[in-house]
C-alpha positions as CSV (number, residue, x, y, z in Angstrom):
1,M,-4.1,-13.0,-18.7
2,S,-6.5,-15.1,-16.6
3,T,-9.5,-12.7,-16.5
4,D,-12.2,-15.3,-16.9
5,T,-13.9,-14.3,-13.7
6,L,-13.3,-10.5,-14.1
7,I,-16.0,-8.5,-15.9
8,G,-15.4,-5.3,-18.0
9,Q,-12.2,-3.3,-18.6
10,V,-11.7,-4.8,-22.1
11,N,-9.0,-2.5,-23.2
12,L,-7.1,-2.7,-19.9
13,K,-7.3,-6.5,-20.1
14,A,-5.9,-6.4,-23.7
15,R,-2.9,-4.3,-22.6
16,L,-2.2,-6.6,-19.7
17,Q,-2.5,-9.6,-22.0
18,D,-0.1,-8.0,-24.4
19,S,2.4,-7.5,-21.7
20,L,2.5,-11.3,-21.2
21,K,3.5,-12.2,-24.7
22,A,6.2,-14.8,-24.7
23,G,9.5,-13.4,-25.8
24,S,8.9,-9.9,-24.4
25,P,10.5,-8.8,-21.2
26,L,7.9,-8.4,-18.5
27,Q,7.5,-4.8,-17.4
28,H,8.7,-4.4,-13.8
29,A,6.1,-2.0,-12.5
30,F,2.4,-1.5,-13.2
31,L,0.2,1.2,-11.8
32,F,-3.6,0.6,-11.7
33,V,-5.5,3.9,-11.4
34,G,-9.2,4.3,-10.6
35,D,-11.8,5.2,-8.0
36,A,-12.4,3.1,-5.0
37,G,-14.6,0.1,-5.9
38,M,-13.4,-0.1,-9.5
39,G,-11.7,-3.5,-9.1
40,K,-8.0,-2.4,-9.1
41,R,-7.0,-4.9,-6.5
42,S,-9.0,-7.8,-8.0
43,F,-7.3,-7.2,-11.4
44,A,-3.9,-6.9,-9.7
45,L,-4.4,-10.2,-7.9
46,K,-5.5,-12.1,-11.0
47,F,-2.6,-10.6,-12.9
48,A,-0.2,-11.7,-10.2
49,Q,-1.6,-15.3,-10.2
50,T,-1.1,-15.4,-14.0
51,I,2.5,-14.3,-13.7
52,F,3.2,-16.9,-11.1
53,C,1.4,-19.8,-12.9
54,Q,3.9,-22.5,-13.6
55,N,1.9,-23.5,-16.7
56,N,2.5,-20.1,-18.3
57,K,5.7,-20.0,-20.3
58,F,5.9,-16.3,-21.1
59,S,8.6,-15.4,-18.6
60,I,12.0,-14.1,-19.8
61,I,14.5,-14.4,-17.0
62,K,17.8,-14.7,-18.9
63,N,20.3,-17.4,-18.2
64,S,23.7,-15.9,-17.8
65,N,25.4,-18.5,-20.0
66,S,23.1,-18.8,-23.0
67,G,21.0,-15.6,-22.9
68,I,17.9,-17.8,-23.1
69,S,15.5,-18.1,-20.2
70,D,15.3,-21.3,-18.2
71,T,11.5,-21.2,-18.6
72,V,11.7,-21.1,-22.3
73,K,14.3,-23.8,-22.5
74,S,12.2,-26.1,-20.4
75,S,9.1,-25.5,-22.4
76,N,10.4,-26.7,-25.8
77,L,9.4,-23.4,-27.4
78,I,12.8,-22.5,-28.9
79,N,11.6,-23.0,-32.5
80,V,8.3,-21.2,-32.0
81,N,7.8,-17.5,-32.8
82,L,7.7,-16.6,-29.2
83,R,6.7,-12.9,-29.6
84,N,3.3,-13.9,-31.0
85,R,2.6,-16.4,-28.3
86,V,0.1,-15.1,-25.7
87,S,-0.2,-16.2,-22.2
88,P,-3.0,-18.6,-21.4
89,P,-5.2,-18.3,-18.3
90,A,-3.7,-19.2,-14.9
91,C,-4.4,-23.0,-14.5
92,N,-5.4,-22.9,-10.8
93,Q,-3.8,-26.4,-10.5
94,C,0.0,-25.9,-10.3
95,D,1.8,-25.5,-7.0
96,S,2.2,-21.7,-7.6
97,C,-1.5,-21.3,-8.3
98,R,-2.5,-23.4,-5.3
99,Y,-0.2,-21.4,-3.0
100,F,-1.5,-18.1,-4.3
101,L,-5.1,-19.0,-4.0
102,A,-4.5,-20.2,-0.5
103,G,-2.8,-16.9,0.4
104,T,0.5,-18.6,1.2
105,H,2.6,-17.9,-1.9
106,P,6.1,-17.1,-0.5
107,D,7.0,-14.8,-3.3
108,F,3.9,-12.6,-3.1
109,K,3.8,-9.6,-0.7
110,L,0.6,-7.6,-0.2
111,I,1.5,-4.4,1.6
112,D,-1.3,-2.1,2.9
113,R,-1.7,0.0,6.0
114,G,-3.9,-2.5,7.9
115,D,-5.0,-0.8,11.1
116,E,-2.4,2.0,10.8
117,R,-3.1,5.4,9.3
118,I,-0.3,4.9,6.6
119,I,2.2,2.3,5.6
120,K,5.2,3.2,7.7
121,V,8.6,3.8,6.1
122,D,10.2,1.1,8.2
123,R,7.8,-1.4,6.7
124,I,8.8,-0.4,3.1
125,R,12.4,-0.7,4.0
126,R,11.9,-4.1,5.6
127,E,9.2,-5.7,3.5
128,V,10.3,-4.3,0.1
129,V,13.8,-2.8,0.1
130,A,15.4,-5.6,2.1
131,D,13.2,-8.4,1.0
132,I,13.7,-7.8,-2.7
133,Q,17.4,-8.7,-2.3
134,T,16.5,-12.4,-1.8
135,R,15.6,-14.4,-4.9
136,P,12.2,-16.0,-5.4
137,Q,11.5,-19.4,-3.7
138,I,9.2,-20.6,-6.4
139,G,9.6,-19.9,-10.1
140,N,11.0,-16.7,-11.6
141,H,9.3,-13.7,-9.9
142,K,8.6,-11.9,-6.7
143,I,5.6,-9.7,-6.8
144,Y,4.8,-6.7,-4.5
145,L,1.2,-5.4,-4.4
146,I,1.1,-2.0,-2.8
147,N,-1.7,0.5,-2.3
148,M,0.1,3.7,-3.0
149,D,-2.7,5.8,-1.3
150,D,-1.3,4.4,1.9
151,L,2.1,5.9,1.4
152,N,3.2,9.4,2.2
153,E,6.0,11.2,0.4
154,Q,8.6,9.6,2.7
155,G,7.2,6.2,2.0
156,Q,7.3,6.8,-1.7
157,N,10.9,7.9,-1.6
158,A,11.8,4.8,0.4
159,L,10.2,2.7,-2.4
160,L,11.8,4.7,-5.2
161,K,15.2,3.0,-5.3
162,S,13.6,-0.4,-5.6
163,L,11.6,0.9,-8.6
164,E,14.6,2.5,-10.1
165,E,17.0,-0.5,-9.9
166,P,14.8,-3.6,-9.5
167,P,16.3,-7.1,-9.8
168,E,15.2,-8.9,-12.9
169,Y,12.7,-11.1,-11.0
170,A,10.9,-8.2,-9.2
171,V,7.4,-7.0,-10.3
172,F,5.5,-4.2,-8.6
173,L,1.7,-4.0,-8.9
174,L,0.7,-0.6,-7.5
175,T,-2.8,0.8,-7.1
176,T,-4.0,4.3,-6.5
177,T,-7.2,6.4,-6.5
178,L,-5.1,9.6,-6.6
179,Q,-2.4,9.5,-9.4
180,D,-1.6,13.2,-8.9
181,N,-0.5,12.5,-5.3
182,L,2.4,10.3,-6.6
183,L,5.9,11.6,-7.1
184,P,6.8,12.3,-10.7
185,T,9.8,10.0,-10.2
186,I,7.4,7.2,-9.3
187,L,5.1,7.8,-12.3
188,S,8.1,7.9,-14.7
189,R,8.9,4.3,-13.8
190,V,5.6,2.6,-14.1
191,A,3.2,1.5,-16.9
192,I,-0.1,3.2,-16.1
193,F,-3.4,1.4,-16.5
194,N,-6.5,3.6,-16.1
195,F,-9.8,1.9,-15.1
196,Q,-12.9,3.2,-17.0
197,R,-16.5,3.3,-15.9
198,Y,-18.3,0.0,-16.3
199,K,-21.2,-0.5,-18.6
200,D,-24.6,-1.2,-17.0
201,I,-24.7,-4.7,-18.3
202,E,-21.3,-5.4,-16.8
203,I,-22.4,-4.1,-13.3
204,K,-25.5,-6.3,-13.6
205,T,-23.4,-9.3,-14.4
206,I,-21.1,-8.6,-11.4
207,L,-24.1,-8.4,-9.1
208,Q,-25.6,-11.6,-10.5
209,Q,-22.3,-13.4,-10.0
210,K,-22.7,-12.6,-6.3
211,E,-26.4,-13.7,-6.4
212,L,-27.7,-10.2,-5.9
213,N,-30.6,-10.1,-8.4
214,A,-33.1,-7.6,-6.9
215,D,-33.6,-4.1,-8.2
216,L,-30.7,-4.4,-10.7
217,D,-32.0,-1.7,-13.0
218,F,-32.3,0.8,-10.2
219,I,-28.9,-0.1,-8.7
220,V,-27.0,0.4,-11.9
221,Q,-28.5,3.8,-12.3
222,Y,-27.1,5.0,-9.0
223,A,-23.8,3.1,-9.2
224,S,-22.2,5.7,-11.6
225,G,-20.4,2.9,-13.5
226,N,-18.7,1.7,-10.3
227,P,-19.3,-1.9,-9.2
228,G,-18.1,-1.1,-5.7
229,N,-20.9,1.5,-5.4
230,A,-23.4,-1.1,-6.8
231,L,-22.4,-3.7,-4.3
232,Q,-22.7,-1.2,-1.5
233,I,-26.2,-0.1,-2.6
234,A,-27.3,-3.7,-3.1
235,L,-26.2,-4.7,0.4
236,D,-27.1,-1.5,2.3
237,E,-30.4,-2.0,4.1
238,D,-30.4,1.6,5.2
239,F,-30.2,2.7,1.5
240,K,-33.2,0.5,0.7
241,K,-35.1,2.0,3.7
242,I,-34.3,5.6,2.8
243,R,-35.2,5.0,-0.8
244,Q,-38.6,3.6,0.1
245,E,-39.4,6.4,2.6
246,T,-38.1,9.1,0.3
247,N,-40.2,7.8,-2.6
248,D,-43.3,7.6,-0.3
249,L,-42.8,11.2,0.7
250,F,-42.4,12.3,-2.9
251,F,-45.6,10.6,-4.0
252,K,-47.6,12.1,-1.2
253,L,-46.9,15.6,-2.5
254,P,-50.0,16.0,-4.6
255,T,-52.5,14.7,-2.0
256,T,-51.2,15.6,1.4
257,N,-52.0,18.8,3.3
258,R,-49.1,21.2,2.8
259,T,-48.7,22.1,6.5
260,E,-48.7,18.5,7.5
261,L,-46.3,17.6,4.7
262,L,-43.9,20.4,5.6
263,S,-43.9,19.4,9.2
264,Y,-43.3,15.8,8.4
265,G,-40.6,16.6,5.8
266,I,-38.7,18.8,8.3
267,D,-38.7,16.1,10.9
268,Y,-37.7,13.5,8.3
269,F,-34.7,15.5,7.2
270,K,-33.6,16.1,10.8
271,D,-33.8,12.4,11.5
272,N,-31.9,11.5,8.3
273,K,-29.6,14.5,7.7
274,E,-26.6,12.2,6.9
275,Y,-28.6,11.0,3.9
276,A,-29.6,14.5,2.7
277,D,-27.6,14.2,-0.5
278,L,-29.1,10.8,-1.3
279,I,-32.7,12.0,-0.6
280,F,-32.3,15.0,-2.9
281,D,-30.6,12.8,-5.5
282,L,-33.6,10.4,-5.4
283,W,-36.1,13.2,-5.7
284,Q,-34.2,14.8,-8.6
285,G,-34.2,11.4,-10.3
286,L,-38.0,11.0,-9.9
287,I,-38.6,14.5,-11.3
288,R,-36.3,13.7,-14.2
289,D,-38.2,10.4,-14.8
290,L,-41.5,12.3,-14.7
291,L,-40.3,14.7,-17.4
292,V,-38.9,11.8,-19.5
293,L,-42.2,9.9,-19.3
294,L,-44.2,13.0,-20.3
295,R,-42.2,13.0,-23.5
296,D,-42.1,9.2,-24.0
297,Q,-44.2,6.8,-21.9
298,N,-42.2,3.9,-23.2
299,S,-38.8,5.3,-22.4
300,D,-36.2,2.9,-21.0
301,Q,-34.0,5.7,-19.7
302,L,-35.5,6.0,-16.2
303,K,-33.4,6.5,-13.1
304,Q,-35.9,4.4,-11.1
305,P,-37.5,2.2,-13.7
306,D,-39.4,0.1,-11.0
307,M,-41.3,3.3,-10.1
308,R,-42.7,3.7,-13.6
309,T,-46.3,2.9,-12.6
310,H,-46.2,5.2,-9.6
311,I,-45.0,8.3,-11.4
């Protein structure tokens, strides 16, 4: 799988890579499960490009006469042990890759709710159930990327028949944050890929790739292993402002008149009540860091490591 620009999820990548071994039929439905911000769509898009890439020769679409796929016949791999051959990265150069990267691949359908509350049943019937009856225009596959969180039960039922009896060229890449909300009949027809929390170093690398290099140690502590959270924190000017003001208020505790501090604190919370959880979380982190440093002044396990000299 072409995951050269995707960080983390090593086990998930390995499973996807294994699904692209030449000689093995491609699973027709994949479900990516994880919290918002975990990269489900990014992985699904990269996986779709890899499937489409014309320089990948893993595809097994059987020829009705010989039982051998046209792709394999044309790739001169008949005498190779195909089941041990792993798909290389998407080339980014073939027609399929260029169309995909430009967002114009005719065999790729991205279906989400857009400005609507949900994906309407009529869209599923039109853009999936009816569309899937026409063969691919380029290569051997048609791919449907669908955010299942945008489908209600009626929408899932409309999709079900296409999942139950897909044509050989159809591939469904489904994403969800709420696996338990999906019908059991849907879950029984998909290969499930669960996203795990990212390591701190992986989140730092993702931020650095986006040229966000400030306060990395602090950001990863509050990202909870979620790169989407990390990006939101890094780009949120309100977060930075609240953090600075909250820390200033905390460090005034030992030296400020209690009445004055209480009055200021009440006003501050009234003005920033939507950030109350964050403020208490930041204070809790500072108290934790204080206790950690009392035990070990050189600890590298601080929630706000850049505040070490102030604590």
